[in-house]
Every structure is written in structure tokens, then in C-alpha cells.
VMD Tcl script that draws the C-alpha trace (Angstrom):
set ca {
  {36.79 99.95 19.17}
  {37.88 101.80 16.06}
  {35.43 102.18 13.09}
  {35.79 103.54 9.61}
  {32.09 103.80 8.55}
  {29.56 106.09 7.10}
  {27.29 108.27 9.14}
  {25.18 106.29 11.62}
  {21.48 106.61 12.07}
  {21.99 108.46 15.30}
  {24.38 110.84 13.62}
  {21.89 111.44 10.87}
  {19.14 112.19 13.38}
  {21.44 114.55 15.33}
  {22.91 116.11 12.23}
  {26.48 115.07 13.12}
  {28.90 114.83 10.23}
  {31.02 111.65 10.12}
  {34.79 112.05 10.31}
  {36.79 112.18 7.14}
  {37.50 108.85 5.45}
  {40.48 106.97 6.84}
  {40.44 108.76 10.21}
  {40.10 106.48 13.16}
  {37.17 107.09 15.49}
  {37.07 105.86 19.05}
  {33.52 105.22 20.21}
  {32.24 104.25 23.61}
  {30.28 101.01 23.96}
  {27.15 102.94 24.80}
  {27.39 104.92 21.58}
  {27.17 101.80 19.39}
  {24.20 100.94 17.23}
  {22.33 97.73 18.16}
  {23.67 95.87 15.14}
  {27.23 96.89 16.14}
  {27.06 95.49 19.66}
  {27.24 91.90 18.41}
  {30.60 92.41 16.81}
  {32.09 94.78 19.43}
  {35.36 93.86 21.10}
  {37.12 95.82 23.81}
  {40.22 97.61 22.65}
  {43.56 95.96 23.45}
  {45.50 97.70 26.28}
  {48.41 99.76 25.24}
  {51.67 97.99 26.19}
  {54.46 100.14 27.57}
  {57.83 98.66 26.64}
  {59.92 97.65 29.72}
  {63.28 99.20 30.21}
  {66.06 96.64 30.77}
  {67.59 96.90 34.29}
  {71.32 96.66 34.83}
  {71.38 93.76 37.31}
  {75.20 93.49 37.36}
  {75.54 97.08 38.53}
  {72.91 96.55 41.24}
  {74.62 93.37 42.43}
  {77.98 95.12 42.53}
  {76.51 98.01 44.54}
  {74.92 95.60 47.02}
  {78.18 93.66 47.43}
  {80.06 96.89 48.03}
  {77.52 97.95 50.68}
  {77.82 94.58 52.45}
  {81.63 94.76 52.37}
  {81.63 98.31 53.73}
  {79.26 97.33 56.52}
  {81.49 94.39 57.44}
  {84.58 96.60 57.55}
  {82.85 99.16 59.76}
  {81.67 96.40 62.13}
  {85.16 94.90 62.30}
  {86.72 98.28 63.04}
  {84.23 98.91 65.82}
  {84.84 95.48 67.37}
  {88.60 95.19 66.87}
  {89.90 98.75 67.09}
  {91.89 99.07 70.33}
  {89.96 100.95 72.94}
  {91.68 103.74 74.84}
  {89.77 102.83 78.00}
  {89.63 99.70 80.14}
  {87.63 98.38 83.08}
  {89.77 98.00 86.20}
  {89.79 94.35 87.38}
  {88.96 93.45 90.98}
  {92.33 92.75 92.60}
  {91.42 92.67 96.31}
  {91.90 89.20 97.76}
  {94.45 88.12 95.15}
  {98.07 87.23 95.91}
  {100.27 90.19 94.99}
  {102.01 88.47 92.07}
  {98.72 87.35 90.55}
  {97.15 90.78 91.10}
  {100.01 92.59 89.39}
  {99.95 90.20 86.43}
  {96.16 90.63 86.07}
  {96.47 94.40 86.12}
  {99.25 94.40 83.54}
  {97.25 92.07 81.28}
  {94.47 94.70 81.34}
  {96.89 97.39 80.17}
  {97.32 99.01 83.60}
  {100.37 99.81 85.73}
  {100.13 98.25 89.20}
  {102.10 99.83 92.02}
  {102.38 98.79 95.68}
  {101.27 101.87 97.59}
  {101.71 100.44 101.07}
  {101.52 97.51 103.43}
  {99.15 97.01 106.35}
  {98.53 94.45 109.07}
  {95.44 92.29 108.59}
  {93.74 89.83 110.88}
  {91.80 88.43 107.94}
  {94.32 88.08 105.12}
  {97.75 86.46 105.13}
  {100.96 88.07 104.01}
  {101.12 89.15 100.40}
  {97.36 89.39 99.77}
  {95.99 92.59 98.22}
  {93.75 94.36 100.73}
  {92.55 97.30 98.64}
  {93.12 99.12 95.38}
  {92.74 102.57 93.89}
  {90.95 103.07 91.54}
  {88.40 100.47 92.65}
  {87.47 97.43 90.58}
  {85.08 97.81 87.63}
  {85.81 101.51 87.21}
  {86.52 102.63 83.61}
  {89.91 104.31 83.25}
  {92.36 105.19 80.49}
  {94.74 102.40 79.48}
  {98.14 102.83 81.05}
  {96.70 104.26 84.26}
  {98.31 103.34 87.57}
  {96.54 101.08 90.05}
  {97.74 101.55 93.64}
  {97.65 98.45 95.81}
  {97.68 98.09 99.58}
  {99.03 94.67 100.56}
  {98.62 92.64 103.74}
  {101.54 92.00 106.10}
  {99.47 89.39 107.93}
  {98.35 89.62 111.57}
  {99.92 92.26 113.79}
  {102.73 90.77 115.92}
  {101.75 90.09 119.51}
  {104.11 89.97 122.46}
  {107.12 90.81 120.33}
  {106.95 87.59 118.31}
  {106.36 87.06 114.58}
  {103.04 85.56 113.55}
  {102.00 84.01 110.30}
  {105.26 82.05 110.03}
  {105.26 79.21 107.51}
  {105.16 75.73 108.95}
  {108.68 74.47 109.51}
  {110.22 77.97 109.51}
  {112.43 79.07 112.35}
  {112.86 82.55 113.71}
  {116.65 82.38 113.43}
  {117.18 85.89 114.69}
  {115.13 85.52 117.91}
  {114.10 89.13 117.45}
  {111.69 91.40 119.25}
  {109.42 93.74 117.37}
  {110.99 97.12 116.60}
  {114.43 96.04 117.83}
  {115.85 97.19 114.49}
  {114.08 100.52 114.38}
  {116.11 103.05 112.44}
  {117.93 100.48 110.32}
  {117.32 100.45 106.58}
  {117.67 97.41 104.34}
  {117.43 97.85 100.58}
  {115.78 94.98 98.67}
  {116.42 94.71 94.94}
  {114.04 92.45 92.96}
  {116.27 91.39 90.08}
  {115.56 92.46 86.48}
  {112.51 94.22 85.03}
  {110.04 93.82 82.16}
  {112.29 95.61 79.64}
  {115.84 94.45 78.96}
  {118.40 96.38 80.94}
  {120.98 98.19 78.82}
  {124.67 97.53 78.98}
  {126.52 99.59 81.60}
  {129.94 100.25 83.06}
  {130.83 97.42 85.43}
  {132.89 99.64 87.73}
  {133.42 103.32 88.48}
  {136.78 103.15 86.70}
  {134.83 102.41 83.50}
  {137.22 99.64 82.54}
  {134.57 97.43 80.87}
  {130.91 97.25 80.02}
  {128.38 94.54 80.71}
  {126.06 93.29 77.94}
  {122.27 93.92 77.98}
  {120.31 91.46 80.13}
  {116.58 90.76 80.17}
  {116.53 87.96 82.74}
  {115.40 84.39 82.28}
  {112.21 82.50 81.56}
  {111.13 79.29 83.29}
  {111.49 76.17 81.12}
  {108.33 74.56 82.49}
  {105.78 77.33 82.96}
  {107.45 80.20 81.13}
  {107.35 82.41 84.23}
  {109.63 85.45 83.80}
  {112.36 86.01 86.35}
  {111.42 89.64 87.02}
  {107.90 88.68 88.21}
  {109.06 85.85 90.47}
  {111.77 87.97 92.08}
  {109.27 90.81 92.57}
  {106.91 88.49 94.43}
  {109.64 87.05 96.65}
  {110.91 90.56 97.38}
  {107.41 91.81 98.24}
  {106.97 88.94 100.69}
  {110.43 89.62 102.14}
  {109.56 93.27 102.60}
  {106.50 92.43 104.66}
  {108.48 90.09 106.90}
  {111.26 92.60 107.53}
  {108.82 95.41 108.28}
  {107.30 93.24 110.99}
  {110.72 93.26 112.63}
  {110.66 97.05 112.65}
  {113.18 97.31 109.82}
  {112.78 100.16 107.35}
  {112.72 98.62 103.87}
  {113.57 100.42 100.63}
  {112.69 98.71 97.36}
  {114.64 99.45 94.17}
  {111.46 98.70 92.21}
  {107.86 97.82 93.00}
  {106.73 96.82 89.52}
  {108.19 95.46 86.32}
  {107.49 98.64 84.39}
  {110.71 100.45 85.26}
  {113.95 101.20 83.46}
  {116.75 100.82 86.00}
  {120.36 99.94 85.51}
  {122.25 98.10 88.23}
  {124.10 101.34 88.86}
  {120.74 103.02 89.55}
  {119.85 100.27 91.99}
  {123.11 100.58 93.88}
  {122.62 104.36 94.12}
  {119.19 103.88 95.71}
  {120.78 101.92 98.53}
  {123.67 104.40 98.82}
  {121.39 107.43 98.99}
  {119.23 105.86 101.72}
  {122.26 104.87 103.85}
  {121.15 101.25 103.90}
  {122.97 98.91 106.25}
  {122.61 96.15 103.66}
  {121.63 95.77 100.00}
  {120.19 92.37 99.06}
  {119.41 91.53 95.44}
  {117.03 88.64 94.73}
  {117.69 86.65 91.55}
  {117.11 83.22 90.02}
  {119.70 81.11 88.28}
  {120.00 79.72 84.75}
  {122.22 77.12 83.09}
  {122.51 75.24 79.81}
  {122.55 72.11 81.93}
  {118.90 71.35 82.72}
  {120.03 69.23 85.65}
  {121.75 72.12 87.41}
  {119.92 72.90 90.65}
  {120.35 74.51 94.03}
  {120.89 77.83 95.79}
  {123.97 80.02 95.76}
  {124.74 83.53 96.96}
  {127.17 86.04 95.47}
  {129.20 88.68 97.29}
  {131.73 91.24 96.06}
  {135.35 90.23 95.57}
  {137.95 91.95 97.70}
  {138.80 94.54 95.05}
  {139.44 98.25 94.70}
  {135.80 99.32 94.64}
  {134.53 96.98 97.34}
  {137.38 96.58 99.82}
  {135.71 98.76 102.48}
  {132.65 96.54 102.80}
  {133.95 93.21 101.47}
  {134.04 91.44 104.85}
  {130.54 92.55 105.87}
  {129.19 91.58 102.46}
  {130.74 88.13 102.75}
  {129.25 87.69 106.22}
  {125.80 88.66 104.99}
  {126.11 86.29 102.03}
  {127.04 83.38 104.30}
  {124.03 83.94 106.58}
  {121.61 84.40 103.68}
  {122.92 81.31 101.89}
  {122.65 79.15 105.00}
  {119.11 80.22 105.91}
  {117.73 80.13 102.35}
  {118.99 76.59 101.81}
  {117.51 75.54 105.16}
  {114.16 77.11 104.40}
  {113.79 75.96 100.77}
  {115.45 72.53 101.24}
  {117.54 73.15 98.13}
  {121.06 71.98 97.34}
  {123.72 74.18 98.93}
  {126.00 75.60 96.22}
  {127.80 77.91 98.65}
  {128.83 81.52 98.11}
  {130.88 82.99 95.27}
  {132.87 86.25 95.18}
  {132.45 88.28 92.00}
  {134.24 91.35 90.68}
  {132.22 91.81 87.46}
  {128.80 92.91 88.78}
  {127.93 96.60 88.51}
  {125.57 96.32 91.50}
  {128.54 95.34 93.68}
  {131.18 97.70 92.31}
  {128.96 100.79 92.40}
  {127.59 100.07 95.87}
  {129.00 101.84 98.91}
  {127.19 99.60 101.41}
  {127.48 95.85 102.19}
  {125.78 93.91 99.41}
  {124.84 90.32 98.49}
  {122.92 88.66 95.67}
  {120.98 85.45 96.38}
  {120.05 83.12 93.51}
  {117.22 81.09 95.01}
  {116.87 78.29 92.45}
  {117.25 77.42 88.76}
  {114.63 78.52 86.22}
  {116.35 76.23 83.71}
  {115.64 73.18 85.88}
  {112.05 71.96 85.26}
  {111.56 70.68 88.82}
  {112.87 73.82 90.54}
  {111.03 76.08 88.10}
  {107.74 74.34 88.97}
  {108.51 74.93 92.65}
  {109.20 78.61 91.98}
  {105.79 78.88 90.32}
  {104.10 77.99 93.64}
  {103.30 80.62 96.23}
  {104.35 78.29 99.05}
  {107.91 77.94 97.75}
  {108.26 81.69 97.21}
  {107.20 82.19 100.82}
  {109.90 79.74 101.92}
  {112.46 81.72 99.94}
  {111.32 84.98 101.53}
  {111.50 83.49 105.01}
  {114.99 82.10 104.37}
  {116.37 85.41 103.11}
  {114.68 87.23 105.99}
  {116.26 84.91 108.54}
  {119.69 85.41 106.97}
  {119.31 89.19 107.10}
  {118.21 89.06 110.75}
  {121.28 86.96 111.58}
  {123.53 89.48 109.87}
  {121.94 92.45 111.67}
  {122.28 90.60 114.97}
  {125.91 89.66 114.29}
  {127.32 92.26 111.86}
}
mol new
graphics top color blue
foreach p $ca { graphics top sphere $p radius 0.5 }
foreach p [lrange $ca 0 end-1] q [lrange $ca 1 end] { graphics top cylinder $p $q radius 0.2 }
display resetview
């Protein structure tokens, strides 16, 4: 409490001089005179003025922090990783295994084939690297694929129901003979190329066909049929050379013909599927070279092989027989120096046949039919 008074009794007794007039004096409660206690009031607290906070700036800073945190989280979650976990492929059908590996950003390759008493033809037995291992995207995954049970007594086992062993062959009776199998197309579009060694014309780029019902690409279906065919031929003791073992290649048809030429193959067989603007078009047909300058030396043998393959594939697949056709405008034929044929198993543009091609059973039938035609040709060249 502040007082402006004359000297108090206590001050007089103690000889204390009062402060000058007009000067405020702060006195403690216990220093008051008795008559002053009645009117004493505690001093009011000193109020410190509040500074005004900039709430807009604080809100903007908080929003910016939240946005930055969200961006960092999104980058962590969505930024493509350079590594991937290898999927378990053992036990899967080869076509399914290769598609699964590619979907994971890997490059599947068939490393070899082996007999198996447990798994049927075309089933992946093992892989390297193993499943669940972390690897860099784009790494290769090597697959070992089953050829089915080992042949006993010279006969073929694991034959599909209704299939006939048209060649009546004994195991290893074709030892030393090489057949080149060409799974048509690849993942990337093939570039245009010279149709013949005379370089008289060029073919346009071609990326194969897609199924109208399931969207299955031609290059995957032909790869699966060819892989099955390879296993069947190897059981007969035939040495098989593949022009490709995955879709991730960049091969022209000239390259494919040269592979067969360089390996001195007794026959080059290309596996394709057909396409037409007419959705009702269906059936199987086989192409062979025309009797022209570049193919005259092996025209007759090629035609014979095409006839056998056409006959046996139609019988096996129960498709309409469209016969064989001679062609002079295919680079694969004109650059080949060995007998060659191209079988078109069925139509991807026909919904019914495309659904059949999407089944493993039908692709096995196609492989068996082509195999039987090849065996007939090798038995009666």
C-alpha cells in the first residue's frame, strides 16, 4: 500500500525522517500502525501486457511441415526400389514361372532340363537364386525344368491321353541329330529386315499378336509350346537348339536362321500362332519355303517336314486342317541353309481357339503333335 503521510509514531520514536512530500512509500503490512490496518488493502498486481502472437504464420508453418512430411512418406513408399525379392518358382508350370519372374522385374532363363519322377513335363524343378532372396532388379533367374519321368524300355512316358507315338522310336535312336526350335516373336517388336540375301525387299516390323479373349501375347504362348516340345524331343535322344529361351531378346529372323545354320541342324521348326481380321477364322496351317533361288536346295525336304508336322498337329489338337502353304517372303526361310517349316497352331484372333491356347493341356497337345511330325520326318527324310 502506498501512503503520503506525516511521520508516524514509530518513526518519531526511532528518529526516522519521513520521505519528502509527494514521494510514494511502500510499506509492509507489519509496519503499519494499528489505526492503519483497518483501511489497508493489498497492492494490485502489476499487469504485464501480452504480446500478440502471429497465428497465421504459425498455421502456415504447421501446414508446410505436414505437407513436407507427407511428401517424404510418399517418396519412401512409392519410389521404385532397386532391389526385389525373388519369387518361389519351383513347382510352377514353366510359362507361369517365367511370367511371374518377369512381373517381379527379373529375367528368367531356362538353364537346363532334367528327368523327374515327381513332376510332369514343363514344371520348374529348381531355381537360382532361390526364392525369397533379395537381388537387384533385372537380375537373371536360372530355371531347371522337368522333362517328366525317365523313359523306360526305350518307350516314351508321360504321354498325353489320346496321343500316339507316331514315330515308333527308341530312346537315343536319333543321337547326334540336331533340331532347331524357334519360338516365334519376342517381347520387343522385331525390326524390319531384308527378306532375302539378294536384299531385294524389306519386311516391316512385327511384334506378334495378342489373344482376343485373354490378351495372352503370342511370344509367351509360343515359348511355352516350344519348351514343352524341347523336352519331348530330348527324350528321343535328339539334340535341341533353341533360338531363344525367354522373351527378353532382340533377334531378327535372319539371326534365328543363322543359329540353325551354325549348329548344322537337320531341321529348323518355327512355332507361331495365326491372326485374322475374320474372328471366325480357325484351324492349323504350316508354311514351307517356295521353290525359289534361295531355298531350292532344301525345298523338297522342307515341304516333306511341313506335311508331317501339319498332319500330326491337326490330329493331336483336333483343329481344322488348313493344309500347307509355300512362301517366298519370309526371311527365316530365305536365309536358312537347312530344311525349315513354320507351324501356325491356331488363331489368337478366334475367341474359342485363343481360350484353348491359354490352357496348358492344349499347349501340350500342340507340342506332342509337332514332336510327332518331326519324328516322322526324321524317320522318313
